[in-house]
Each structure stands twice: as C-alpha cells, then as structure tokens.
VMD Tcl script that builds the backbone (N, CA, C; Angstrom):
set m [mol new atoms 375]
animate dup $m
set s [atomselect $m all]
$s set {name element resname resid chain x y z} {
  {N N MET 1 A -6.620 35.869 19.233}
  {CA C MET 1 A -7.415 37.072 19.196}
  {C C MET 1 A -7.658 37.511 20.625}
  {N N LEU 2 A -7.428 38.772 20.896}
  {CA C LEU 2 A -7.607 39.350 22.216}
  {C C LEU 2 A -9.043 39.823 22.356}
  {N N ILE 3 A -9.673 39.471 23.473}
  {CA C ILE 3 A -11.070 39.873 23.678}
  {C C ILE 3 A -11.103 41.190 24.442}
  {N N ILE 4 A -11.778 42.128 23.854}
  {CA C ILE 4 A -11.966 43.432 24.503}
  {C C ILE 4 A -13.456 43.612 24.714}
  {N N ARG 5 A -13.821 43.886 25.927}
  {CA C ARG 5 A -15.230 44.057 26.262}
  {C C ARG 5 A -15.470 45.536 26.567}
  {N N ARG 6 A -16.570 46.051 26.053}
  {CA C ARG 6 A -16.909 47.452 26.308}
  {C C ARG 6 A -18.072 47.498 27.296}
  {N N GLU 7 A -17.912 48.288 28.323}
  {CA C GLU 7 A -18.951 48.464 29.350}
  {C C GLU 7 A -19.125 49.945 29.638}
  {N N GLU 8 A -20.233 50.188 30.215}
  {CA C GLU 8 A -20.455 51.566 30.662}
  {C C GLU 8 A -20.559 51.527 32.172}
  {N N ARG 9 A -19.667 52.313 32.820}
  {CA C ARG 9 A -19.700 52.395 34.278}
  {C C ARG 9 A -19.848 53.870 34.658}
  {N N ASN 10 A -20.847 54.097 35.460}
  {CA C ASN 10 A -21.140 55.470 35.919}
  {C C ASN 10 A -21.187 56.467 34.767}
  {N N GLY 11 A -21.778 56.005 33.650}
  {CA C GLY 11 A -21.960 56.889 32.519}
  {C C GLY 11 A -20.733 57.029 31.647}
  {N N ILE 12 A -19.666 56.310 31.964}
  {CA C ILE 12 A -18.441 56.383 31.168}
  {C C ILE 12 A -18.229 55.028 30.481}
  {N N GLU 13 A -17.935 55.117 29.189}
  {CA C GLU 13 A -17.684 53.876 28.450}
  {C C GLU 13 A -16.247 53.430 28.713}
  {N N VAL 14 A -16.102 52.192 29.107}
  {CA C VAL 14 A -14.789 51.647 29.477}
  {C C VAL 14 A -14.517 50.407 28.617}
  {N N GLU 15 A -13.281 50.301 28.145}
  {CA C GLU 15 A -12.869 49.080 27.435}
  {C C GLU 15 A -12.131 48.193 28.429}
  {N N LEU 16 A -12.555 46.975 28.513}
  {CA C LEU 16 A -11.903 46.031 29.419}
  {C C LEU 16 A -11.148 44.980 28.601}
  {N N ASN 17 A -9.898 44.834 28.922}
  {CA C ASN 17 A -9.078 43.803 28.290}
  {C C ASN 17 A -9.109 42.596 29.223}
  {N N THR 18 A -9.719 41.528 28.789}
  {CA C THR 18 A -9.859 40.361 29.659}
  {C C THR 18 A -8.566 39.564 29.769}
  {N N GLY 19 A -7.650 39.804 28.866}
  {CA C GLY 19 A -6.386 39.071 28.911}
  {C C GLY 19 A -6.489 37.671 28.327}
  {N N PHE 20 A -7.645 37.322 27.883}
  {CA C PHE 20 A -7.837 35.999 27.294}
  {C C PHE 20 A -7.867 36.122 25.791}
  {N N HIS 21 A -7.451 35.110 25.171}
  {CA C HIS 21 A -7.521 35.042 23.722}
  {C C HIS 21 A -8.648 34.104 23.362}
  {N N ALA 22 A -9.345 34.450 22.350}
  {CA C ALA 22 A -10.394 33.560 21.888}
  {C C ALA 22 A -9.729 32.329 21.278}
  {N N VAL 23 A -10.278 31.220 21.554}
  {CA C VAL 23 A -9.719 29.979 21.037}
  {C C VAL 23 A -10.347 29.702 19.694}
  {N N GLU 24 A -9.486 29.689 18.698}
  {CA C GLU 24 A -9.959 29.376 17.364}
  {C C GLU 24 A -9.752 27.891 17.133}
  {N N PRO 25 A -10.651 27.259 16.424}
  {CA C PRO 25 A -10.475 25.826 16.181}
  {C C PRO 25 A -9.195 25.580 15.379}
  {N N VAL 26 A -8.459 24.583 15.799}
  {CA C VAL 26 A -7.203 24.246 15.146}
  {C C VAL 26 A -7.425 22.992 14.319}
  {N N THR 27 A -7.055 23.096 13.071}
  {CA C THR 27 A -7.165 21.906 12.232}
  {C C THR 27 A -5.846 21.159 12.321}
  {N N ALA 28 A -5.911 19.874 12.501}
  {CA C ALA 28 A -4.712 19.054 12.662}
  {C C ALA 28 A -4.113 18.751 11.296}
  {N N VAL 29 A -3.056 19.476 10.978}
  {CA C VAL 29 A -2.327 19.231 9.739}
  {C C VAL 29 A -0.977 18.658 10.148}
  {N N PRO 30 A -0.738 17.386 9.840}
  {CA C PRO 30 A 0.522 16.794 10.277}
  {C C PRO 30 A 1.710 17.472 9.604}
  {N N ASP 31 A 2.673 17.785 10.403}
  {CA C ASP 31 A 3.900 18.397 9.913}
  {C C ASP 31 A 4.787 17.280 9.357}
  {N N SER 32 A 5.328 17.486 8.169}
  {CA C SER 32 A 6.132 16.431 7.540}
  {C C SER 32 A 7.385 16.122 8.364}
  {N N ASN 33 A 7.940 17.130 9.055}
  {CA C ASN 33 A 9.111 16.883 9.901}
  {C C ASN 33 A 8.759 15.976 11.069}
  {N N ILE 34 A 7.601 16.199 11.649}
  {CA C ILE 34 A 7.160 15.361 12.763}
  {C C ILE 34 A 6.939 13.940 12.277}
  {N N GLU 35 A 6.340 13.799 11.105}
  {CA C GLU 35 A 6.112 12.460 10.555}
  {C C GLU 35 A 7.437 11.742 10.303}
  {N N ARG 36 A 8.425 12.466 9.784}
  {CA C ARG 36 A 9.731 11.848 9.533}
  {C C ARG 36 A 10.400 11.420 10.836}
  {N N CYS 37 A 10.273 12.255 11.868}
  {CA C CYS 37 A 10.840 11.896 13.171}
  {C C CYS 37 A 10.155 10.652 13.721}
  {N N TYR 38 A 8.847 10.612 13.591}
  {CA C TYR 38 A 8.088 9.454 14.063}
  {C C TYR 38 A 8.537 8.197 13.320}
  {N N ASP 39 A 8.666 8.310 11.999}
  {CA C ASP 39 A 9.098 7.161 11.204}
  {C C ASP 39 A 10.498 6.697 11.610}
  {N N ALA 40 A 11.384 7.660 11.890}
  {CA C ALA 40 A 12.748 7.307 12.282}
  {C C ALA 40 A 12.758 6.566 13.613}
  {N N VAL 41 A 11.985 7.065 14.573}
  {CA C VAL 41 A 11.915 6.404 15.879}
  {C C VAL 41 A 11.310 5.020 15.733}
  {N N GLU 42 A 10.274 4.921 14.934}
  {CA C GLU 42 A 9.618 3.633 14.728}
  {C C GLU 42 A 10.576 2.627 14.082}
  {N N SER 43 A 11.350 3.074 13.094}
  {CA C SER 43 A 12.266 2.143 12.436}
  {C C SER 43 A 13.399 1.732 13.372}
  {N N ARG 44 A 13.877 2.641 14.222}
  {CA C ARG 44 A 14.909 2.273 15.196}
  {C C ARG 44 A 14.374 1.257 16.182}
  {N N SER 45 A 13.132 1.457 16.616}
  {CA C SER 45 A 12.527 0.506 17.543}
  {C C SER 45 A 12.431 -0.861 16.894}
  {N N PHE 46 A 12.064 -0.898 15.617}
  {CA C PHE 46 A 11.949 -2.164 14.904}
  {C C PHE 46 A 13.311 -2.829 14.795}
  {N N MET 47 A 14.343 -2.031 14.540}
  {CA C MET 47 A 15.683 -2.580 14.384}
  {C C MET 47 A 16.182 -3.186 15.694}
  {N N THR 48 A 15.872 -2.566 16.833}
  {CA C THR 48 A 16.361 -3.097 18.095}
  {C C THR 48 A 15.597 -4.334 18.514}
  {N N ILE 49 A 14.388 -4.502 18.013}
  {CA C ILE 49 A 13.595 -5.673 18.360}
  {C C ILE 49 A 14.117 -6.896 17.620}
  {N N GLN 50 A 14.567 -6.705 16.391}
  {CA C GLN 50 A 15.078 -7.820 15.608}
  {C C GLN 50 A 16.406 -8.283 16.194}
  {N N SER 51 A 16.527 -9.564 16.407}
  {CA C SER 51 A 17.784 -10.084 16.922}
  {C C SER 51 A 18.673 -10.475 15.743}
  {N N PRO 52 A 19.972 -10.387 15.941}
  {CA C PRO 52 A 20.868 -10.765 14.853}
  {C C PRO 52 A 20.752 -12.261 14.589}
  {N N PRO 53 A 21.070 -12.672 13.378}
  {CA C PRO 53 A 20.993 -14.103 13.088}
  {C C PRO 53 A 21.962 -14.867 13.983}
  {N N PRO 54 A 21.584 -16.069 14.382}
  {CA C PRO 54 A 22.473 -16.824 15.268}
  {C C PRO 54 A 23.798 -17.126 14.581}
  {N N ARG 55 A 24.858 -16.983 15.313}
  {CA C ARG 55 A 26.201 -17.218 14.773}
  {C C ARG 55 A 26.462 -18.716 14.755}
  {N N THR 56 A 26.970 -19.186 13.646}
  {CA C THR 56 A 27.267 -20.599 13.504}
  {C C THR 56 A 28.455 -20.960 14.380}
  {N N SER 57 A 28.318 -22.069 15.069}
  {CA C SER 57 A 29.403 -22.551 15.914}
  {C C SER 57 A 30.364 -23.373 15.065}
  {N N TYR 58 A 31.622 -23.141 15.244}
  {CA C TYR 58 A 32.646 -23.916 14.548}
  {C C TYR 58 A 33.518 -24.584 15.609}
  {N N SER 59 A 32.887 -25.371 16.448}
  {CA C SER 59 A 33.613 -25.966 17.565}
  {C C SER 59 A 34.466 -27.144 17.102}
  {N N ILE 60 A 35.445 -27.468 17.915}
  {CA C ILE 60 A 36.286 -28.631 17.644}
  {C C ILE 60 A 35.420 -29.887 17.672}
  {N N GLU 61 A 34.478 -29.919 18.592}
  {CA C GLU 61 A 33.573 -31.071 18.686}
  {C C GLU 61 A 32.800 -31.282 17.382}
  {N N ASP 62 A 32.277 -30.190 16.805}
  {CA C ASP 62 A 31.553 -30.297 15.529}
  {C C ASP 62 A 32.468 -30.817 14.419}
  {N N CYS 63 A 33.707 -30.344 14.418}
  {CA C CYS 63 A 34.661 -30.781 13.393}
  {C C CYS 63 A 34.972 -32.268 13.529}
  {N N ILE 64 A 35.147 -32.730 14.753}
  {CA C ILE 64 A 35.465 -34.148 14.964}
  {C C ILE 64 A 34.280 -35.024 14.570}
  {N N LYS 65 A 33.072 -34.587 14.892}
  {CA C LYS 65 A 31.881 -35.344 14.472}
  {C C LYS 65 A 31.830 -35.454 12.951}
  {N N CYS 66 A 32.102 -34.355 12.286}
  {CA C CYS 66 A 32.098 -34.340 10.821}
  {C C CYS 66 A 33.221 -35.225 10.281}
  {N N LEU 67 A 34.382 -35.121 10.896}
  {CA C LEU 67 A 35.537 -35.923 10.490}
  {C C LEU 67 A 35.237 -37.417 10.650}
  {N N ASP 68 A 34.619 -37.781 11.767}
  {CA C ASP 68 A 34.281 -39.185 12.028}
  {C C ASP 68 A 33.228 -39.721 11.059}
  {N N SER 69 A 32.432 -38.823 10.483}
  {CA C SER 69 A 31.383 -39.271 9.560}
  {C C SER 69 A 31.916 -39.559 8.149}
  {N N ILE 70 A 33.161 -39.192 7.888}
  {CA C ILE 70 A 33.756 -39.434 6.565}
  {C C ILE 70 A 34.277 -40.868 6.527}
  {N N GLU 71 A 33.585 -41.712 5.786}
  {CA C GLU 71 A 33.920 -43.144 5.739}
  {C C GLU 71 A 35.281 -43.407 5.103}
  {N N GLU 72 A 35.655 -42.580 4.133}
  {CA C GLU 72 A 36.917 -42.792 3.411}
  {C C GLU 72 A 38.143 -42.472 4.269}
  {N N LEU 73 A 37.937 -41.841 5.406}
  {CA C LEU 73 A 39.048 -41.402 6.245}
  {C C LEU 73 A 39.243 -42.383 7.402}
  {N N GLU 74 A 40.451 -42.915 7.509}
  {CA C GLU 74 A 40.759 -43.872 8.581}
  {C C GLU 74 A 40.987 -43.121 9.894}
  {N N GLN 75 A 40.186 -43.462 10.907}
  {CA C GLN 75 A 40.364 -42.827 12.213}
  {C C GLN 75 A 41.705 -43.265 12.798}
  {N N GLY 76 A 42.484 -42.305 13.234}
  {CA C GLY 76 A 43.810 -42.595 13.776}
  {C C GLY 76 A 44.899 -42.570 12.722}
  {N N GLY 77 A 44.506 -42.418 11.450}
  {CA C GLY 77 A 45.493 -42.339 10.374}
  {C C GLY 77 A 46.172 -40.973 10.356}
  {N N GLU 78 A 47.198 -40.853 9.487}
  {CA C GLU 78 A 47.975 -39.604 9.409}
  {C C GLU 78 A 47.102 -38.388 9.082}
  {N N LEU 79 A 46.224 -38.521 8.095}
  {CA C LEU 79 A 45.379 -37.384 7.696}
  {C C LEU 79 A 44.383 -37.026 8.801}
  {N N TYR 80 A 43.865 -38.035 9.470}
  {CA C TYR 80 A 42.920 -37.820 10.575}
  {C C TYR 80 A 43.607 -37.042 11.704}
  {N N LEU 81 A 44.795 -37.497 12.094}
  {CA C LEU 81 A 45.524 -36.826 13.176}
  {C C LEU 81 A 45.960 -35.417 12.766}
  {N N PHE 82 A 46.317 -35.258 11.494}
  {CA C PHE 82 A 46.651 -33.925 10.983}
  {C C PHE 82 A 45.442 -32.990 11.125}
  {N N ALA 83 A 44.269 -33.500 10.773}
  {CA C ALA 83 A 43.048 -32.693 10.875}
  {C C ALA 83 A 42.807 -32.258 12.318}
  {N N LEU 84 A 43.028 -33.166 13.268}
  {CA C LEU 84 A 42.850 -32.801 14.679}
  {C C LEU 84 A 43.777 -31.652 15.069}
  {N N ASP 85 A 44.995 -31.673 14.547}
  {CA C ASP 85 A 45.944 -30.593 14.847}
  {C C ASP 85 A 45.471 -29.250 14.285}
  {N N ILE 86 A 45.001 -29.259 13.048}
  {CA C ILE 86 A 44.613 -27.968 12.455}
  {C C ILE 86 A 43.287 -27.449 13.016}
  {N N PHE 87 A 42.502 -28.328 13.628}
  {CA C PHE 87 A 41.238 -27.870 14.217}
  {C C PHE 87 A 41.464 -26.978 15.439}
  {N N LEU 88 A 42.701 -26.874 15.881}
  {CA C LEU 88 A 42.995 -25.944 16.968}
  {C C LEU 88 A 42.836 -24.495 16.509}
  {N N LYS 89 A 42.923 -24.292 15.204}
  {CA C LYS 89 A 42.797 -22.941 14.651}
  {C C LYS 89 A 41.374 -22.730 14.132}
  {N N GLN 90 A 40.725 -21.692 14.595}
  {CA C GLN 90 A 39.312 -21.424 14.289}
  {C C GLN 90 A 39.048 -21.280 12.794}
  {N N GLU 91 A 39.948 -20.634 12.066}
  {CA C GLU 91 A 39.751 -20.427 10.630}
  {C C GLU 91 A 39.693 -21.752 9.877}
  {N N TYR 92 A 40.542 -22.699 10.281}
  {CA C TYR 92 A 40.527 -24.015 9.636}
  {C C TYR 92 A 39.232 -24.762 9.944}
  {N N ARG 93 A 38.755 -24.641 11.180}
  {CA C ARG 93 A 37.476 -25.286 11.536}
  {C C ARG 93 A 36.345 -24.729 10.690}
  {N N GLU 94 A 36.353 -23.422 10.526}
  {CA C GLU 94 A 35.300 -22.766 9.746}
  {C C GLU 94 A 35.311 -23.238 8.291}
  {N N ILE 95 A 36.480 -23.282 7.702}
  {CA C ILE 95 A 36.588 -23.746 6.309}
  {C C ILE 95 A 36.126 -25.194 6.207}
  {N N PHE 96 A 36.642 -26.045 7.085}
  {CA C PHE 96 A 36.325 -27.468 7.040}
  {C C PHE 96 A 34.816 -27.704 7.123}
  {N N LEU 97 A 34.151 -27.037 8.051}
  {CA C LEU 97 A 32.715 -27.268 8.231}
  {C C LEU 97 A 31.871 -26.646 7.123}
  {N N ASN 98 A 32.399 -25.653 6.442}
  {CA C ASN 98 A 31.633 -25.036 5.355}
  {C C ASN 98 A 31.789 -25.758 4.023}
  {N N LEU 99 A 32.765 -26.640 3.921}
  {CA C LEU 99 A 32.876 -27.469 2.719}
  {C C LEU 99 A 31.748 -28.495 2.759}
  {N N LYS 100 A 31.041 -28.662 1.655}
  {CA C LYS 100 A 29.824 -29.481 1.657}
  {C C LYS 100 A 30.071 -30.969 1.433}
  {N N LYS 101 A 31.017 -31.313 0.581}
  {CA C LYS 101 A 31.243 -32.720 0.229}
  {C C LYS 101 A 32.417 -33.283 1.024}
  {N N SER 102 A 32.285 -34.532 1.423}
  {CA C SER 102 A 33.390 -35.165 2.155}
  {C C SER 102 A 34.627 -35.306 1.262}
  {N N SER 103 A 34.415 -35.517 -0.032}
  {CA C SER 103 A 35.562 -35.624 -0.950}
  {C C SER 103 A 36.326 -34.297 -1.024}
  {N N THR 104 A 35.601 -33.196 -0.961}
  {CA C THR 104 A 36.247 -31.870 -0.968}
  {C C THR 104 A 36.993 -31.642 0.339}
  {N N ARG 105 A 36.418 -32.091 1.435}
  {CA C ARG 105 A 37.085 -31.952 2.737}
  {C C ARG 105 A 38.403 -32.729 2.747}
  {N N ILE 106 A 38.357 -33.956 2.237}
  {CA C ILE 106 A 39.575 -34.773 2.195}
  {C C ILE 106 A 40.625 -34.113 1.302}
  {N N ALA 107 A 40.217 -33.639 0.138}
  {CA C ALA 107 A 41.160 -32.983 -0.783}
  {C C ALA 107 A 41.773 -31.749 -0.137}
  {N N TRP 108 A 40.976 -30.990 0.571}
  {CA C TRP 108 A 41.475 -29.784 1.243}
  {C C TRP 108 A 42.470 -30.163 2.339}
  {N N LEU 109 A 42.134 -31.186 3.131}
  {CA C LEU 109 A 43.046 -31.636 4.189}
  {C C LEU 109 A 44.371 -32.122 3.601}
  {N N GLU 110 A 44.302 -32.895 2.516}
  {CA C GLU 110 A 45.520 -33.407 1.874}
  {C C GLU 110 A 46.379 -32.274 1.324}
  {N N ARG 111 A 45.743 -31.302 0.713}
  {CA C ARG 111 A 46.486 -30.158 0.169}
  {C C ARG 111 A 47.158 -29.381 1.295}
  {N N LEU 112 A 46.405 -29.144 2.364}
  {CA C LEU 112 A 46.936 -28.406 3.508}
  {C C LEU 112 A 48.104 -29.166 4.135}
  {N N GLN 113 A 47.966 -30.479 4.207}
  {CA C GLN 113 A 49.029 -31.305 4.776}
  {C C GLN 113 A 50.293 -31.241 3.909}
  {N N SER 114 A 50.119 -31.189 2.592}
  {CA C SER 114 A 51.277 -31.177 1.688}
  {C C SER 114 A 52.014 -29.839 1.683}
  {N N VAL 115 A 51.299 -28.747 1.899}
  {CA C VAL 115 A 51.956 -27.429 1.893}
  {C C VAL 115 A 52.430 -27.024 3.276}
  {N N GLY 116 A 52.085 -27.792 4.279}
  {CA C GLY 116 A 52.527 -27.492 5.638}
  {C C GLY 116 A 51.906 -26.221 6.186}
  {N N PRO 117 A 50.723 -26.300 6.732}
  {CA C PRO 117 A 50.039 -25.105 7.237}
  {C C PRO 117 A 50.730 -24.550 8.472}
  {N N GLN 118 A 50.438 -23.317 8.741}
  {CA C GLN 118 A 50.923 -22.729 9.982}
  {C C GLN 118 A 49.997 -23.214 11.088}
  {N N LEU 119 A 50.534 -24.084 11.915}
  {CA C LEU 119 A 49.729 -24.575 13.027}
  {C C LEU 119 A 49.745 -23.538 14.135}
  {N N PRO 120 A 48.651 -23.446 14.868}
  {CA C PRO 120 A 48.575 -22.430 15.918}
  {C C PRO 120 A 49.589 -22.696 17.021}
  {N N SER 121 A 50.170 -21.618 17.514}
  {CA C SER 121 A 51.078 -21.742 18.653}
  {C C SER 121 A 50.235 -21.694 19.920}
  {N N GLN 122 A 50.854 -21.823 21.040}
  {CA C GLN 122 A 50.121 -21.811 22.310}
  {C C GLN 122 A 49.365 -20.505 22.506}
  {N N SER 123 A 49.889 -19.391 22.024}
  {CA C SER 123 A 49.223 -18.098 22.209}
  {C C SER 123 A 48.008 -17.943 21.313}
  {N N ASP 124 A 47.948 -18.668 20.171}
  {CA C ASP 124 A 46.808 -18.580 19.260}
  {C C ASP 124 A 45.630 -19.415 19.725}
  {N N ALA 125 A 45.878 -20.486 20.425}
  {CA C ALA 125 A 44.822 -21.436 20.783}
  {C C ALA 125 A 43.882 -20.922 21.819}
}
mol reanalyze $m
mol bondsrecalc $m
mol representation Tube
mol addrep $m
C-alpha cells in the first residue's frame, strides 16, 4: 500500500507521495514446494552421511585359513593343492568362503576338480 499524505502549504492542499509502502503483517504459510525442496535436501544429506556396508574380504589368506580348518582335508593332498590353485581367482574365493558347511566346500572342490575349471592366467591374477 502506497502512503499518500495530504498537507496544506501556503493555503494550497498538496498530496505528498512518501514512496514508502505500508508494511502489512505477513502470515507465514509454508509453501508446499519449499517444504518438498527442504525434504529433498534433508534426505540427500542423510544419504551421504550413511556409509555403505563394509565389503566382505575374500582374500587368499582367508581362504587358506578356512581350508586349513577343514579336518577331513589332508594338507598337501591333491584336493588341497587344487584349492590353492583356484584361490588365485576371486570368484572361486568368494564362492568357497560363502559356502557354510565344510562338507559342501569339499564337494564343491571335488566337483570343480573333476570338470577342470578355467584356472586364471597370468593376466587374470
């Protein structure tokens, strides 16, 4: 609202435009778009704070420890040495360590040995 003041100067009525607007009280009504933007920023911030779950290590060392813990498997035997060879390949290590029972691990190793797996070449290792 523009404020106009009326004055009388030297007997003449004059309208003065002050150039100011009257300040009307503003009621704070949240805009739904602003709220959605706020929620989006907040959720992104939350997502960046959360760290990804730790990646499971499938190291050769872990595989050998697991292999050594299998009582039914003779250390230095054919199946044991075969297992050491296939542990050069990451996919085989992952499968071996994710098998829960030692009997299943032995069966898997024996099956792999009988079908002749593709052993990693120097470029794969």
